C-alpha positions in Angstrom: -11.6 4.5 3.5 -13.8 2.2 1.6 -11.3 -1.4 1.0 -11.1 -2.5 -2.0 -11.5 -6.4 -2.5 -8.1 -8.4 -1.4 -6.8 -5.1 0.3 -6.3 -4.1 4.2 -6.5 -1.1 5.8 -3.2 -0.6 7.9 -1.7 2.6 9.7 1.8 4.2 9.7 3.0 5.7 12.6 6.6 8.2 12.8 6.6 10.6 16.2 9.2 13.0 16.5 9.3 15.5 20.0 8.0 18.1 17.9 5.9 16.0 15.3 3.4 13.1 14.9 2.4 11.6 11.8 0.1 8.5 10.9 -0.6 7.7 7.5 -3.8 5.4 6.9 -3.6 3.3 3.5 -5.0 0.5 2.0 -2.5 -2.3 1.0 -2.8 -5.6 -0.4 -3.0 -8.7 1.6 0.1 -10.2 2.1 1.9 -6.7 2.6 4.9 -6.8 4.8 5.2 -4.1 7.5 8.3 -2.7 5.3 6.2 -2.4 2.3 3.6 -0.7 4.0 6.3 2.0 5.2 7.3 2.3 1.6 3.8 2.6 0.2 3.1 5.2 2.9 5.2 7.9 1.7 6.4 8.7 5.6 9.9 8.6 4.5 9.1 11.3 1.7 8.3 14.1 4.7 11.0 12.2 7.3 14.0 11.7 5.0 15.9 10.9 8.2 13.8 7.3 8.4 16.7 4.9 7.2 14.2 1.9 5.8 17.4 -0.1 5.9 17.6 -0.1 9.9 14.8 1.7 11.3 13.5 -0.4 14.0 9.5 -1.4 14.0 7.1 -2.5 15.9 3.2 -3.4 16.0 1.3 -1.0 18.5 4.2 -1.4 20.6 5.9 -5.0 19.9 8.8 -4.9 18.6 9.4 -6.4 15.1 13.3 -8.0 15.9 13.4 -11.1 13.8 13.7 -13.1 17.0 10.1 -13.2 19.2 8.4 -11.6 16.4 9.3 -11.7 12.3 11.3 -8.8 11.1 9.7 -5.8 9.3 10.6 -7.1 5.6 8.9 -10.7 7.3 5.7 -9.5 9.0 2.7 -9.9 7.1 0.0 -7.1 7.9 -3.3 -7.7 9.2 -6.1 -5.5 8.9 -6.2 -2.2 11.0 -2.6 -3.0 12.2 -0.4 -0.1 13.0 3.2 -0.1 11.9 5.5 2.3 13.5 9.0 3.4 13.1 10.7 4.2 16.3 13.9 6.8 16.4 17.1 5.8 17.8 17.5 5.8 21.4 19.5 9.0 22.3 20.8 7.2 25.9 20.4 3.6 26.6 18.2 3.0 29.3 20.9 2.1 32.0 22.9 5.4 31.1 19.3 7.4 31.7 18.9 5.6 35.2 22.6 6.5 36.2 21.6 10.3 35.3 18.7 10.4 37.4 20.3 8.8 39.9 22.8 11.5 40.2 20.5 14.3 39.8 18.9 12.7 42.7 22.0 12.6 44.8 23.2 16.2 44.0 19.6 17.3 45.1 19.5 15.9 48.4 20.9 17.0 51.0 23.2 16.1 53.6 21.8 15.2 57.0 23.4 18.1 59.9 24.2 17.0 62.9 
């Protein structure tokens, strides 16, 4: 992809357990992460993505509006990859409890 003057190359990424899609595109300098996702057309391919509530990050760094700018405020840099994160099915605490419960049911009781 050759760059047009004043444009930068970025990627937008989305993945499901079955499929992954990375869209490479050229955007004008000053484009935000949310704008790049809109321009990528990835929402047309994956309508389950809700741009208003989707959690996004840049190379695994969450754009949360606290420690990092929000997706609508983060101005992209050349070669940034905007990642759209799927909502968690269960929280990490619930996952640990389930693993502990499975480990407990698989362990043998000591014999006397």
